[in-house]
Residue, then its C-alpha position, 0 to 999 in steps of 0.5 A: m822417079s822424081d825430077l831431082e832423081i832423074i837429074i842426078e842419074c843423067c849427071k852420073h851418066l854424063g860423067l859430071t863430078k859430084e861438084e859439077a852435079t851439085t852446081v847444076l842442081q844449086i842453079a836449077h833449084s825450083p820445081e819448074e826449073r828442074s822440070d825443064l832440065v829434065v826435058w832438056m837432058r832427055e833430048n841431049i843425053k844421047a849427044s853426051p854434052e860436055p859438063i859445062y854445056v849442062i851447067i849453061a843449060a841449066g842457067e839458061i833455064q833458070m834465067k828464063h824462069r827468073n825473067k817470067s816471074k820477076s816483077p819488072m818493076f819499081d822500087s816505090i809507087i807515088l799516088h797523086i790524087p788531085h780531085a778527090s777534095s770537095n773543099f773550098d778554101f774561099a774565106g769572105h765568100d762563104q754564102y756562095i760556097p754551097s751553090w759552087r760545090k753543087e756545080a763541082e759535084p760532077l767534076i770531083d773524083w769522089y772517094t779516090d783517096e779511099l779507093f787508091i790508098p791501101t788500108d795496110c801501111d807500106e812505106r813504098i806507097i806514098p800518097v799525095v792528096f790535094d786538099t782543095c776542090r779542083t774548080l778552085v785550084d786544079v793541080e792538073r792544069m798548066c800555065n796557059d791551059p786550053l781549058e782556061c777558055r772554058e773557066l777550067g784553068i789552074t785557079a779561080y782567077r776566072l770570074l765566079r758567078g753567085k747565085d744571088g741575082g747573078n752577082v759576080v765575084r772577083i778573086d782578088d790578087e791576094d787571093d790568087i797569089r795564095y792559090m798559085k802558092k797551093y798549086l806550086d807547092h803541090q808541084h814542088k812536093l811531087a818533084h822532090l818525091l820523085v827525086d828522093k825516090p828513084n825508080s818510082l812509078l807515079i800513079d795519077c788517080h782519078s774517076f769519071s762520071s758515066r754522065p755528061t759533064i762540062l769536061q765531057p759533054d758526050a759521055s756515050k763513050n763511057e758507057d761500056m768502059e770501067i777502067c781507062i789507063g792512060f800514059n804519055e808519049d815521052s820519056t815518062k811512058p810505061s814499058d810494054t811490060v807494065l802496061t800488059e801487066v796493069t790492063e791484065h790485072f784489071r781484065e782478069r778481074g772482069y773489068k772493061v779496060s781501054l787504053n788512052a780513051p776516052f781519057s789520055n795522058s798522065k800527070t808530069v812534073e818538072t824535075p831532073a828525076s827519071y820516072t814513069s807516069l800512069m793514070i788510072e781512071v775508074n768509072k764512078a758508076i761502078y763504086m758509087n751512086e752518082d745521084t746520092l754520092e754514096r759509095n755502092k755495095y761494090f766499093n770495097n771490092v774495087r778498092s781491093d782490085i785497085t790496090s792489089l795491083y801495087e804489089k805486082l808493080l813493086e820490085d821484091c826488095 
């Protein structure tokens, strides 16, 4: 006998009316729910439970399966991509740009705009890509950032040293104001999006070098790590369910995954909106050649593995 036939027979045996039996079948309508209900009925048939308890049991079984399969999650995903650009918007000092770009190469999150943005259009997924190189304007830095002392603050207000005999180039006030405006405009754009899109997940999209850089002189920690998941210990912290969903998604696809190490935290924005923030850092060695700066043969696979995560994190609308 099928599960459906067994349930019908059990309902008859327990004296349920046609309407009561129909209610039970409407509640437990998936194959998994009916299979579990059959087990419950076989265990309780001798106790001759009242019809209402059969209906309650069917409801509890349904809820168990709904909670197991229901995506926990979000109405929209905002992809924050701050460091993909190699563009130096520095009028009047063009002669220095090639050397600055060369120095910036290890710090640029190459191709993260391609890795993280899905090829198929989905209005629930909103990319926000900053269009200027991070060594000129870094939208991840804060006012009075500790990295200012290492010449890695918000803007190039720091001295920029040219290569022609060590000449020093100073950013004038007009340029610095323009760069700060770019920085603030970017923050405001994110803040407004988070207000306009309640129940959003902000994904901070990055990659990291497998080699030593000014940001991480000791790259030995990176050798065995392919995906790093970062989060804050504040109101933006993802739930345990979300963290498990994300880490298991990548581990099931063969990636070595770490949490908040070697990189930690995630992007936050000053906004009245309530939101969740999660950083995903991808080791450059798994998707590109760090010498030639070209994509490698695994690029499309890595992109597919990243973008296939999004549907798991979006509510079934």
